[in-house]
Structures are given as C-alpha cells and as structure tokens.
C-alpha angles and dihedrals in degrees: 000000000000120000111227123215108236093190110130111197095197093053092048093052091047092050091047091051091049091051092050091049091052091049091050091048090052092049091051091051092050093048094057113106115253118235118241109245115245117257121232090252091055092049091050093049092049090050091050091049092050092047090051092050090049092052091049091051092064096055115009106226131206117265092255090054090050091054091048092050093047092048088059091060107030133046096203124018145141120226123201126187114189090343091305115122107236099172130012132191124201097237119201096185134074093217110102139151125198132199127185133193139175112229134182120225126214091279090051092249115150119243129181113219121192126184120192113189124194122205137172 
C-alpha cells in the first residue's frame, strides 16, 4: 500500500500568510500610543463645564452673565461665543480642559459656546 502525501502547498501558503497578517496586526495594535487616563481633577472640571452648558441651555444668558457664572466655578478660563473670545485668562499652566456646546437663544438662533478651563 502506498502512503500518500496529504501536504497541500496552497493551504500551507494561505495559512502562513494569515499568520503573518495576524502578527502584523498585533504589532500595529501594540505600537499605538496609549492615552493618559484622566485625573480626578480633569473629570471634575469637565463635569462642571458640562453642567454650566446645560444650565445655559435652559435660559440663554447674556455674555456678561456667562462670565459671572463661569467665574464662580473656575479660577482661570477662556470663554468663546461663536468663535469670539468673550473672556480670557492669562494661563500659566499647560493643563487645560475644553467643553463645547451648541445652544439656542430666545429667538432660536444657534450659538456655539466653548469653555476652556486651566488648572494646576
């Protein structure tokens, strides 16, 4: 009885190519930069910014009222309304968090509000 060779060259090449593709995919995943986890301070600042935007969405305030409200929460911040800088702080730190929202005023006109808060 003759022994037959069950080696299939096409299947071997396909399996080898699949293995190389999986290894390359794994190397690409491992080479991606990891994001720095948010600190508790950053999470708190983002939550305060989002809460402030939510309050402003109920009753759209004047720019001066926005600055007054933001001063109650943040020591140093920049406030932009429709890409116009309303209030600016001379920040000496590189730590900042920004939140942006689209709000409607009393005449249903759309405004983009951005708050950038700086913290130590």
